[in-house]
C-alpha positions as CSV (number, residue, x, y, z in Angstrom):
1,M,-27.2,11.1,12.9
2,E,-25.6,8.2,14.8
3,I,-24.6,5.8,12.0
4,S,-24.3,5.6,8.3
5,V,-24.1,2.3,6.5
6,V,-22.2,2.6,3.2
7,L,-22.6,-0.1,0.7
8,P,-20.7,0.0,-2.6
9,C,-22.8,-1.3,-5.5
10,L,-22.3,-2.4,-9.0
11,N,-25.2,-4.5,-10.4
12,E,-26.1,-6.2,-7.1
13,V,-29.8,-6.7,-7.9
14,E,-29.8,-10.2,-6.5
15,T,-28.6,-9.3,-3.0
16,L,-29.0,-5.6,-2.4
17,S,-32.5,-5.9,-1.0
18,I,-31.3,-8.4,1.7
19,C,-28.4,-6.2,2.8
20,I,-30.5,-3.0,3.1
21,K,-33.3,-4.8,5.0
22,K,-30.8,-6.3,7.5
23,A,-29.1,-2.9,8.1
24,K,-32.5,-1.2,8.6
25,K,-33.6,-3.9,11.0
26,Q,-30.5,-3.6,13.2
27,I,-30.5,0.2,13.2
28,K,-34.1,0.0,14.4
29,N,-33.2,-2.6,17.1
30,L,-30.5,-0.3,18.4
31,K,-33.0,2.5,18.6
32,I,-30.6,5.0,17.0
33,R,-30.9,7.3,14.0
34,G,-29.2,6.0,10.9
35,E,-29.0,6.1,7.2
36,I,-28.2,3.6,4.4
37,I,-26.1,4.9,1.6
38,I,-25.8,3.0,-1.7
39,A,-22.6,4.2,-3.4
40,D,-23.5,3.2,-6.9
41,N,-20.7,2.7,-9.5
42,G,-22.9,2.5,-12.6
43,S,-25.4,-0.2,-12.0
44,T,-27.7,-1.0,-14.9
45,D,-29.6,-4.1,-13.6
46,G,-32.3,-2.5,-11.5
47,S,-30.2,-2.2,-8.2
48,L,-31.1,1.5,-8.0
49,K,-34.8,0.9,-8.2
50,I,-34.5,-1.5,-5.2
51,A,-32.5,1.0,-3.2
52,K,-34.9,3.8,-3.9
53,K,-37.9,1.6,-3.0
54,L,-36.4,0.6,0.3
55,G,-35.6,4.2,1.3
56,A,-31.8,4.1,0.9
57,K,-29.9,7.2,-0.1
58,I,-28.3,6.8,-3.5
59,V,-24.9,8.4,-4.3
60,N,-23.9,8.1,-8.0
61,I,-20.1,7.6,-8.3
62,R,-18.9,8.2,-11.9
63,N,-15.3,7.0,-11.6
64,K,-15.1,3.2,-11.4
65,G,-13.4,1.3,-8.6
66,Y,-14.1,0.0,-5.1
67,G,-12.1,2.8,-3.5
68,N,-13.8,5.5,-5.6
69,A,-17.2,4.1,-4.6
70,L,-16.5,4.0,-0.9
71,R,-14.8,7.4,-0.8
72,G,-17.7,9.0,-2.6
73,G,-20.3,7.3,-0.4
74,I,-18.5,8.2,2.8
75,K,-18.2,11.8,1.9
76,K,-22.0,12.1,1.8
77,A,-22.4,10.2,5.1
78,K,-23.8,12.2,8.0
79,G,-23.5,9.6,10.7
80,K,-21.1,9.9,13.6
81,Y,-20.0,6.3,12.8
82,I,-19.7,4.8,9.3
83,L,-20.2,1.1,8.8
84,I,-18.8,-0.4,5.5
85,A,-19.8,-3.7,4.0
86,D,-20.4,-5.3,0.6
87,S,-23.7,-5.5,-1.2
88,D,-23.4,-9.2,-2.1
89,D,-24.6,-10.5,1.3
90,S,-21.2,-12.1,2.0
91,Y,-21.0,-10.0,5.2
92,N,-23.8,-10.5,7.6
93,L,-25.2,-7.0,8.3
94,N,-27.0,-8.5,11.3
95,D,-23.5,-8.0,12.9
96,L,-24.0,-4.3,12.8
97,P,-24.8,-4.0,16.5
98,K,-21.5,-5.8,17.4
99,F,-19.5,-3.3,15.4
100,Y,-21.4,-0.4,16.8
101,K,-21.0,-1.5,20.4
102,K,-17.3,-2.2,19.8
103,I,-16.5,1.3,18.4
104,K,-18.5,2.9,21.2
105,Q,-15.7,1.6,23.5
106,G,-13.5,4.4,22.2
107,Y,-11.9,3.1,19.0
108,D,-11.4,5.1,15.9
109,I,-11.7,2.1,13.6
110,V,-12.9,-1.5,14.1
111,Q,-11.9,-4.0,11.4
112,G,-13.7,-7.2,10.8
113,C,-11.6,-10.4,10.6
114,R,-12.6,-13.4,8.5
115,L,-9.4,-15.4,9.0
116,P,-9.0,-18.0,11.7
117,A,-5.8,-16.2,12.8
118,G,-8.0,-13.5,14.3
119,G,-10.9,-15.7,15.4
120,G,-12.9,-15.4,12.2
121,K,-14.5,-18.0,10.0
122,I,-14.8,-18.5,6.3
123,N,-17.7,-20.7,5.1
124,K,-17.3,-23.2,2.3
125,E,-16.8,-21.6,-1.1
126,A,-17.0,-18.1,0.5
127,M,-13.4,-17.2,-0.5
128,P,-11.1,-18.5,-3.3
129,I,-8.4,-20.8,-2.0
130,T,-5.7,-18.5,-3.3
131,H,-7.1,-15.6,-1.3
132,K,-7.7,-17.7,1.8
133,Y,-4.3,-19.4,2.1
134,I,-1.9,-17.1,0.1
135,G,-3.0,-13.6,-0.7
136,N,-4.8,-12.4,2.5
137,P,-2.5,-14.1,5.0
138,I,0.7,-12.9,3.3
139,F,-0.5,-9.3,2.8
140,S,-1.8,-9.2,6.4
141,L,1.6,-10.5,7.7
142,L,3.5,-7.9,5.7
143,T,1.3,-5.1,6.9
144,R,1.8,-6.2,10.5
145,I,5.6,-6.5,10.1
146,L,6.2,-3.4,8.1
147,Y,3.7,-1.0,9.6
148,K,2.9,-2.6,13.0
149,V,-0.8,-2.6,12.1
150,P,-2.5,-5.0,14.7
151,I,-4.8,-6.6,12.1
152,N,-5.0,-10.2,10.9
153,D,-7.2,-9.7,7.9
154,V,-6.3,-6.4,6.1
155,Y,-8.7,-7.0,3.2
156,C,-11.8,-7.6,5.2
157,G,-14.5,-5.4,3.6
158,M,-16.6,-5.0,6.7
159,K,-15.5,-2.3,9.2
160,I,-16.7,0.6,11.2
161,L,-14.9,3.9,11.7
162,K,-15.5,7.4,13.1
163,N,-16.6,9.8,10.5
164,S,-14.5,12.5,12.1
165,F,-11.4,10.4,11.7
166,F,-12.1,9.6,8.0
167,K,-12.7,13.2,7.0
168,K,-9.5,14.6,8.6
169,I,-7.3,12.3,6.4
170,N,-6.8,12.5,2.6
171,F,-7.3,9.1,0.8
172,F,-6.2,8.5,-2.7
173,S,-6.9,4.8,-3.5
174,T,-9.4,4.1,-6.3
175,G,-9.5,0.3,-6.1
176,M,-9.2,-2.5,-3.5
177,V,-6.0,-1.0,-2.1
178,F,-8.3,1.4,-0.3
179,C,-8.8,-1.3,2.4
180,L,-5.0,-1.3,3.1
181,E,-4.7,2.5,2.9
182,I,-7.3,3.0,5.6
183,L,-5.4,0.7,8.0
184,I,-1.9,2.1,7.3
185,K,-3.1,5.7,7.6
186,S,-4.9,4.8,10.7
187,K,-1.7,3.6,12.3
188,I,0.3,6.5,11.0
189,N,-2.2,8.9,12.5
190,N,-2.2,7.1,15.9
191,A,-5.7,5.9,15.6
192,K,-7.0,3.5,18.2
193,I,-7.6,0.3,16.2
194,S,-9.4,-2.9,17.1
195,E,-10.5,-6.2,15.4
196,L,-13.7,-8.1,15.5
197,P,-14.1,-11.7,14.4
198,I,-16.8,-12.3,11.9
199,T,-18.0,-15.0,9.5
200,L,-17.7,-14.7,5.7
201,F,-20.5,-16.3,3.8
202,K,-20.7,-17.4,0.2
203,D,-22.1,-14.4,-1.6
204,G,-25.8,-14.5,-2.6
205,R,-25.2,-14.1,-6.4
206,K,-26.5,-16.7,-8.7
207,V,-26.0,-14.9,-12.0
208,G,-23.8,-12.0,-11.2
209,K,-20.0,-12.3,-10.8
210,S,-17.5,-11.1,-8.3
211,H,-15.7,-7.8,-9.0
212,L,-12.4,-9.0,-7.5
213,R,-9.4,-9.2,-9.9
214,T,-7.0,-11.5,-8.1
215,I,-3.8,-10.8,-10.1
216,S,-4.3,-7.1,-10.8
217,D,-5.4,-6.3,-7.2
218,G,-2.6,-8.5,-5.8
219,L,0.1,-6.7,-7.8
220,K,-1.3,-3.3,-6.9
221,T,-1.2,-4.3,-3.2
222,L,2.4,-5.5,-3.4
223,K,3.4,-2.2,-5.2
224,F,1.6,-0.2,-2.5
225,I,3.3,-2.1,0.3
226,M,6.8,-1.6,-1.4
227,I,6.2,2.1,-1.8
228,C,5.2,2.5,1.8
229,S,8.1,0.7,3.3
230,P,11.4,2.1,1.9
231,K,13.5,1.5,5.0
232,L,13.2,-2.2,5.2
233,L,12.9,-3.0,1.5
234,F,15.5,-0.5,0.1
235,F,17.7,1.4,2.7
236,I,18.7,-1.6,4.8
237,P,19.7,-3.8,1.8
238,S,21.7,-0.8,0.4
239,F,23.6,-0.6,3.7
240,L,24.2,-4.4,3.7
241,F,25.6,-4.3,0.2
242,L,28.3,-1.8,1.4
243,I,29.1,-3.9,4.4
244,I,29.7,-7.0,2.3
245,I,32.4,-5.2,0.1
246,P,35.2,-5.3,2.7
247,F,34.4,-8.9,3.5
248,I,34.7,-10.0,-0.1
249,T,37.8,-7.9,-0.7
250,F,39.8,-9.3,2.2
251,N,38.4,-12.8,2.2
252,S,38.3,-13.4,-1.6
253,G,40.7,-16.3,-1.4
254,N,38.0,-18.5,0.1
255,F,35.6,-18.3,-2.9
256,L,37.2,-16.2,-5.7
257,G,40.7,-17.7,-5.6
258,N,42.2,-14.2,-5.2
259,D,41.3,-13.4,-8.8
260,L,41.6,-9.6,-8.8
261,K,39.5,-9.1,-11.8
262,K,36.6,-11.0,-10.2
263,I,37.1,-9.1,-7.0
264,I,36.9,-5.7,-8.8
265,L,33.8,-6.7,-10.8
266,L,32.0,-8.0,-7.7
267,D,32.9,-4.9,-5.6
268,F,31.7,-2.6,-8.3
269,L,28.5,-4.6,-8.7
270,L,27.8,-4.3,-5.0
271,I,28.5,-0.5,-5.1
272,F,26.2,-0.2,-8.0
273,L,23.4,-2.2,-6.2
274,S,23.9,-0.2,-3.1
275,I,23.5,3.1,-4.9
276,Q,20.5,1.8,-6.9
277,F,18.7,0.4,-3.8
278,F,19.3,3.6,-1.9
279,M,17.9,5.7,-4.7
280,L,14.9,3.4,-5.0
281,G,14.4,4.0,-1.3
282,I,14.5,7.8,-1.9
283,Y,12.0,7.4,-4.8
284,S,9.6,5.4,-2.6
285,A,9.9,7.7,0.4
286,L,9.2,10.7,-1.7
287,R,6.2,9.0,-3.3
288,A,5.0,7.8,0.1
289,K,5.3,11.3,1.4
290,Q,3.2,12.7,-1.4
291,L,0.6,10.1,-0.6
292,Q,0.8,11.1,3.1
293,I,1.8,7.6,4.2
294,Y,5.4,8.4,5.2
295,K,6.4,10.4,8.3
296,G,10.0,9.3,8.7
297,K,13.0,11.6,9.1
298,M,15.2,10.0,6.4
299,L,14.1,12.4,3.7
300,S,14.8,15.6,5.7
301,K,18.3,14.3,6.7
302,F,19.1,13.2,3.1
303,F,18.1,16.6,1.5
304,K,20.3,18.5,3.9
305,F,23.3,17.0,2.1
306,F,21.8,16.1,-1.4
307,K,22.0,18.9,-4.0
308,L,21.6,18.2,-7.7
309,R,24.6,20.4,-8.5
310,L,26.9,18.4,-6.2
311,A,25.6,15.1,-7.6
312,L,26.2,16.3,-11.1
313,I,29.8,17.5,-10.4
314,I,30.7,14.1,-8.8
315,G,29.0,12.2,-11.6
316,L,30.7,14.2,-14.3
317,L,34.1,13.8,-12.6
318,M,33.5,10.0,-12.5
319,I,32.8,10.1,-16.3
320,F,35.4,12.6,-17.6
321,L,38.4,11.8,-15.5
322,P,38.6,8.2,-16.8
323,L,38.0,9.5,-20.4
324,I,40.8,12.0,-20.0
325,S,43.0,9.3,-18.5
326,N,42.3,7.0,-21.6
327,I,43.0,9.9,-24.0
328,L,46.3,10.8,-22.4
329,K,47.1,7.2,-21.8
330,I,47.6,7.6,-18.1
331,E,47.6,4.3,-16.3
332,I,46.3,4.9,-12.8
333,F,46.1,1.1,-12.2
334,N,47.9,-1.9,-13.4
335,A,47.6,-2.2,-17.2
336,D,45.5,-5.4,-16.9
337,Y,42.9,-3.6,-14.7
338,N,43.1,0.0,-15.8
339,F,40.5,-0.4,-18.6
340,I,38.1,-2.3,-16.3
341,V,38.2,0.1,-13.4
342,L,38.0,3.2,-15.5
343,N,35.0,2.0,-17.4
344,L,33.2,0.9,-14.3
345,L,33.8,4.4,-12.9
346,I,32.1,5.8,-15.9
347,L,29.1,3.5,-15.5
348,L,28.7,4.5,-11.8
349,G,28.9,8.2,-12.9
350,V,26.2,7.8,-15.5
351,N,24.1,5.9,-12.9
352,L,24.6,8.6,-10.3
353,I,23.6,11.4,-12.6
354,A,20.5,9.6,-13.9
355,N,19.3,8.8,-10.4
356,S,20.0,12.3,-9.2
357,F,17.9,13.8,-11.9
358,F,14.9,11.6,-11.1
359,V,15.3,12.3,-7.3
360,S,15.5,16.1,-8.1
361,L,12.3,15.9,-10.2
362,L,10.4,14.1,-7.5
363,A,11.7,16.4,-4.8
364,I,10.6,19.8,-6.2
365,D,8.9,20.5,-2.8
366,E,12.1,19.8,-0.9
367,N,13.7,23.1,-2.2
368,N,16.3,21.5,-4.4
């Protein structure tokens, strides 16, 4: 089998027939063996009757979600190449030959591009304004910057990939984030990636509604991006907070008027933020590793030094030494600042212990 066309479907009775007929026509024109798979996510409107009548293979996907539907459909695909598109006729399946010829040039994945930045075109009313000018461009830019993925439209739903590539990687996304996961994992696994300009049409629905959830999908995408990029979002800011401390301490007269209390509070705040951002980076890196989207060396280096016992000892010392000092009325610092400094040390100790426990729980497989 040369190609499998996988179409996710949820009540697409108005447009499914058009999509299947276009795909069948282009497969016939290419004179190759192919199949059309309808990854159905619980349609109740007659979509399945149409698919069966037109000879498409139906795969019933019980768990809801765009990612679930595609993953389930692709698993049943027998083609050497897998073309993905939507069932609402917003993507022109007459473009199938272009995708097929492009991936035959030796690519592992060819992503469609609807945005003008990549040469694509969006017809009038084909995409919400917020998606066209805010969501898609911003998420695409972040993906290019953070992961070096050479794609201008990460959420384009029309793409073609090698079946062998897909089946050697574990995917987890259940919803729209699946589009992003494919591209990031392609880059991590050194896949050869290309982009193909296409036109996005207004979908053919007259009664049915879009399955997109702008705010929910947008927040999930942002969370996914943050989890996948701990270095830039957490580790570098953590380092910068530490660098700022000496500058503030020795140049405080310019903006704090040499007020020692303010200097102490600001220094401790920066230390607190540095620890917290660093720990957030560790959380994110651990989670990203579990999802197989992190292959950095930061974790292995960190866990050579990090031991829960050591963190607990340091944290408890930071808590109990100030307490003992207060009980015995030992003034380590000037009387005006002793109370402030000792209580801030206790706060940092509690923070260190709490974060260390969370890291330890997430890092069970790191032998800690």
